[in-house]
N, C-alpha and C positions, 0 to 999 in steps of 0.2 A: 454391224449390231452396232451402234452407241455405244461410249462409256456406261452409258446410265443405264441404257439397260442390258449389260451384262451386270449391272453389279444388282440392277431389278431380278433378273433370271437365277443368279449364285441365289437371296436371299427367298428365291420362292421355292429356288432344287431343296437350299441345303435343312430347310426348318425341320427337322426332327429328322437328321442323316450323320454320319460323319461326316465333320461338316468339312474335312481338308480334301478330302476323295472327291465330293462330292462336286465340292465351287470349283478346283482344277480340272477337273470334265467339263461341265460347264462353260470355264469360262476359254478351254481350248478349242472346244466346239461350235467356237460366238465368232469366232474370225474376224480378217476384214480390219482389227485391231494391232498387227504380226509390227507395225513402223513408230509406235505407240509404248515409251518405255511402261508402260500402267501393266500393261499387256503382262510385259516377263517379268516386274520387281512379284504383281500377283501371285503368278505361281508360285516365284522361286518362296515367299513367305511360307507358302499351305506347304511347296515338298517339303520345307524345313521344318516345318511342325509336324509332318507327317517321318519326317526322322531320314529321307531322301536326300541326303547331304550334298551327297553327286549331281544332282541333276537339279537341286536346287540349287546350288553353286554357280552351276550351267545358264538357267536364266538369268542369275544376278548379275551373271557377265553379259548380257544381252541388255539387262535394262541401263547399263553400269554405262555401255558404248551406245547407248538411244538415246538419254536423258543430254541436257547440257544446262541443268539448274546445279548449281555448285551445292547446294544442301541437300538434296536428294543424290548428288553421285557419293556424297560424301556418306553422307544413311546407307544409301547402297556397296561403300566401300566397307565400312565397319561391317557389315552384315556378310556379308563373301568372305570379311579374314574371318569369323565367327564359323563362320559351317567350318574353314580349310583347315579348323582349327589352329588360330593361332589370334585368339585373343574372340 
């Protein structure tokens, strides 16, 4: 499933539901995007919002390892530090 398909599935699945949980499940079940940093960055944010900081930090680390874009890397580093209690 392409990124656009995952986004559309997340939006349609999560209308009227507890967004982070439903969206994370939809992304997790989509498969095929594991080599794209977005696949790990999106669940990292959803897990962070749900208060599951250890799992969020792990997803953020995976995303950080996959991105080659400087701006995204800096953003993910800031998010990771915040999730680990460092800012």
